[in-house]
N, C-alpha and C positions, 0 to 999 in steps of 0.2 A: 498460579502466579497471576499478578495483576499488571496490566500494561495500560498505557494511554493510547487509544486508537482514534485518530482524527479528533483529538481533544476530549474524548470521553473515556472514562475508566472501563476496562473490560477484563473479566476474569477468564483465564484460559488454563488448560493443563499444559505444562511446558517444562523446560524450554523447548522451542520448536523452531524450525527454519522458516525463513520468510516464505518459501515455497509452500510449506505445510500450512502456514497461516492463511495464505491466499486460498489454498484448497478448502480450508475450514470455512472461509467466508464466501466460497463459491465464486471466486474471481479468477479470471484468466490472466496469468502473469504477462502475457503478450500485450494486454490492453491497459496496463496500469503502470504508474511510476510509484516507487516506494522510497520513503525516507525513514531511516532508523536512527534515532538519537541525533537528528539534524544533519545526517550524512546520507546522500543519495546512494542507494544500493544498485549496482549494475545488475541487469537482468541475468547475466551469466553467473552471478553470485547468489541468486535467490535460494538455491539448494544448500549452500554451505554457510550462509549467514544466519546466525542464531538470534532469535528474539528471546530475551530473558526477562526475568522479573524486573519491573519498574522501567522497562523500555518505553520510549515514546515513538510511536509509529504513525506516519502519515501516508495514506494511500490516495492517489489521485487517478481517477479513471479517465481515459481518453474517450472523447465523444466526437463522432463524426457527423457529417450532415450539414445542413444549412439550407438556405433558400435558393442558393445558386446565384444570388445577387451579391454584388460587392458590399462592403461595409458602408453604411450610411450613418452619418452623424447629424443630428438635428441641432 
């Protein structure tokens, strides 16, 4: 099957769950947000929500850290 993942075509064997897709990509489901066909997928539904042929998937990883200083605009 072919999906669009973060705007890029990707061929996968499927259908597969969002959880299985994250596993294949080496991503921790606790540190990402997933949108499937323009709908946010709740983390508790990752195991039961299927990614099928022609699906559009957006995955955003949460990044922590920073300088410890407040936001400064110039």
